[in-house]
N, C-alpha and C positions, 0 to 999 in steps of 0.2 A: 817693407812698404805695405804689406797686408794689415799690419797692426795699425798703422796710420790711417788707412782707408776705413778700417773697422771703427776706430775711434771717431773719425769724422762722420761716418754714417750714423753712429750712435748719437752724437750731438745734434745732427740735423733732425733725427727722429724725435729726440727729446724737445728740441726747440719747436718743431712743428706741433707736437702734442701740447706743449705749453700754450702756444698761440690759440689752438683750437679750444683748449680748456678755458682760457681767459675770455674768449669771445662768448662762450656759453654761460660762464659763471655770472651770477647776478650781483656779486659784491666786488668792489675794487678799493684799493688803497693807493693814494698818490701823495707825494711829498712836494711841497712848494719849490724846493731847491731844483727839481727836475723840470718844472713847467713855467717858471717866471720869465716874462718877456718885457724888456724896457720899451715903453711906448710914450707917445705924446698923449696928453689928456684927451679922452674920447669926446666925441661930439664937438670937435674943434675947441676943446677947453684949453689946450696948450700946456706948456710946462713938461716936466719929466715925471712919469709914473712908471710903476712896475705892475703889470697885470698877471694874475694867476688864474687861469681858467681851468678849474678842477673838473675832471671827468668829461672833457670835451670830446673824447673819442669813445665814450661809453655808448654802446648800441641801445637805441630805443629809450634813452633817458630824456624826459620831457622837461627837465629843469636845467637852468643855468645857475651855477654856483661859482662865484668869483671872489677873489680877494684883490683889492687894488691899494697900492701904497703911493700916496701923493707926496712928492718932494715939495719943499717950500715954493709957493707961487704957481703950482699946477692946479688943474681944475677939470671937471666934466662940464662941457658947455651946456647952456640952457637949451632944452629940447622938449618936445612933446612925447609923453609916454604912451606906448601902445598896449601894454599889459600891466597887471599888478607887479610892482617891483618893491623889494624890501632892501633898505640900506641899514646896516648895523655898524656903528662906529666903535672900533676896537681900541684905538688910541689916537691921540692928537686932537686938534680942534679944527673946525671948518665953518664955513658959512654956506648954508643951503638956501636957495631961492626956490620957493614952491608957489606956483601960480602968482608970481609977481611980488610975493612977500618974502623978505629975507630974515633969517634967524640963525643963531649960533648953534652948532652941534658939537658934542664932545663924547668922550668914551662912555659907553653905556646907553647912548641914545639909539633908538630904532625908528626909522621913518618908512612909512608905507606910502608909495605914490600909486595912484590909480589911473586906469586908462583914461586918456583925454586930458589929464593934468599936464603941466609943464614944470620942469625943474632943472636945476644945475647945482653943482657943489664945488666949492673951492677950498683949498687948504689955507689955513691961517695959522699964525703962531710960529714957533721956532722948531717944533718937531714934526716929523712926517705924520700925515693923516692916514690912518689905516682903516679900511672899510671892507666889510663883507657885503656882497651884493647877490641877491637871489631873485630870480624871476622865471616864469614859464617860457619855454622855448617857443618862438613863433611857429605857428603851423602854416607852412607855405602851401598854397594850392598846387596840385600836380600840374606840370606843364602840359598843355594841350598838344596832342600829336598833330603834326602837320598833315594836311590832306594833300597827298601827292598825285591824286587821280586828276586827269584832265577835265 
């Protein structure tokens, strides 16, 4: 029984040290197989997509880096942009609407949407539309403390 307890204690110590190290370490590696989530198209776009939010749990990272795979018929709904956002088309074809004007996007295209602009993106064609999306994380104002004094 002492051996089992010692082995268990050893693994708990190693696991705890690993967590502490990874939280302080500035570099991370993630693989999409471990983070993919099936979702409806964002911004009420509908259809079936798979989203990969890389480094979502990285402390103090001010960037959002996502991959989204759009199945046939899925989309990101038309919405207003709050920050600079970059879309890079990895594969497939789609139709982007930017400030009311629609155009075809395909592998190799990069689109920059600016704050105040509006856009949406829908998958077209027979193969999945695969997109990398990158933008700065919203800086939310700190919540005001309630005044509990009478």
